[in-house]
C-alpha positions in Angstrom: -37.8 -2.2 -21.9 -39.1 -5.2 -20.0 -36.1 -7.3 -20.9 -33.5 -4.6 -20.3 -30.9 -5.6 -17.7 -30.2 -3.6 -14.6 -26.8 -1.9 -15.3 -26.0 -0.6 -11.9 -22.4 0.4 -11.0 -22.3 -1.7 -7.8 -23.6 -5.2 -8.1 -25.2 -6.9 -5.1 -23.1 -9.8 -3.9 -25.1 -13.0 -3.9 -24.5 -15.4 -1.2 -21.3 -17.3 -1.9 -20.6 -15.4 -5.1 -18.0 -12.8 -4.4 -16.1 -13.2 -7.7 -18.7 -11.0 -9.5 -18.0 -8.0 -7.4 -14.9 -6.0 -8.3 -15.0 -4.1 -5.0 -14.0 -7.3 -3.2 -10.9 -7.6 -5.4 -10.1 -4.0 -4.8 -10.3 -4.5 -1.1 -8.0 -7.5 -1.2 -5.5 -5.5 -3.3 -5.8 -2.6 -0.8 -5.0 -5.0 2.1 -2.0 -6.4 0.2 -0.9 -2.9 -0.6 -1.0 -2.0 3.1 1.3 -4.9 3.7 3.7 -3.5 1.1 3.5 -0.1 2.7 4.4 -1.7 6.0 7.4 -3.5 4.4 8.5 -0.1 3.0 8.1 1.4 6.5 10.2 -1.4 8.1 13.0 -0.9 5.5 13.0 2.8 6.1 13.1 2.5 9.9 15.8 -0.1 9.7 17.9 2.2 7.6 17.3 5.1 9.9 18.4 3.1 12.9 21.4 1.4 11.4 22.7 3.5 8.5 21.1 6.9 8.3 23.6 7.9 5.7 22.1 5.2 3.4 18.5 6.4 3.8 18.4 8.1 0.4 19.5 4.9 -1.2 16.7 3.1 0.6 14.2 5.3 -1.2 15.2 3.5 -4.4 14.5 0.2 -2.8 11.1 1.4 -1.6 10.2 2.7 -5.1 11.2 -0.7 -6.7 9.1 -2.5 -4.1 6.0 -0.3 -4.7 6.3 -0.3 -8.5 6.9 -4.0 -8.5 3.7 -4.6 -6.5 1.6 -2.4 -8.8 3.0 -4.1 -11.9 2.4 -7.5 -10.3 -1.2 -6.7 -9.4 -2.0 -5.4 -12.9 -0.2 -8.3 -14.7 -1.7 -11.0 -12.5 -5.1 -9.3 -12.4 -6.1 -10.8 -15.7 -5.9 -14.3 -14.1 -8.3 -13.4 -11.4 -12.1 -13.1 -11.7 -11.9 -9.4 -11.0 -11.2 -6.5 -13.3 -7.4 -5.6 -13.3 -8.2 -1.9 -13.2 -10.1 -2.2 -10.0 -7.3 -4.3 -8.5 -4.7 -1.7 -9.6 -6.6 1.1 -8.1 -7.1 -0.8 -4.9 -3.4 -1.7 -4.8 -2.4 2.0 -5.4 -4.6 3.2 -2.6 -3.4 0.4 -0.4 0.1 1.6 -0.7 -0.6 5.3 -0.5 -3.1 5.7 2.3 -1.2 3.7 5.0 2.0 5.3 3.9 0.8 8.7 5.3 0.5 7.1 8.7 3.9 5.3 8.4 5.6 8.4 7.2 4.2 10.3 10.2 5.6 7.6 12.5 9.0 7.8 10.8 9.1 11.6 11.2 8.1 11.3 14.8 10.8 8.7 15.4 13.4 10.8 13.7 12.4 13.9 15.7 12.6 12.0 19.0 16.0 10.6 18.0 17.3 14.1 17.3 15.9 15.4 20.6 17.6 12.6 22.5 20.9 13.4 20.8 20.6 17.1 21.7 19.8 16.2 25.3 22.7 13.8 25.5 25.2 16.4 24.2 24.2 19.0 26.7 25.0 16.8 29.7 
């Protein structure tokens, strides 16, 4: 019992040794996932402004970008000091959580655009 190692779920990060902590990798993957979510938002907003009839086709582009990011994170995760599963979970959350906010902004933009069109047609 005296030689038994402490097997806690979360390791304490020692000074200058962040590679032992999987949470750091997950946070990095989350941040990069948030960037991917913003890129998807920018693509969607661009399509809504310029070609609203092509918006459904843009969903395919968004899906390819998201799936490509997740596959890239999992594939390249083996070459990092962190566990690929932690990276993948962080990446998935990084795409999903900010997308709620970006989707809210898109809906609000689209609603405002429709209201402006209604107001302009009544003049």
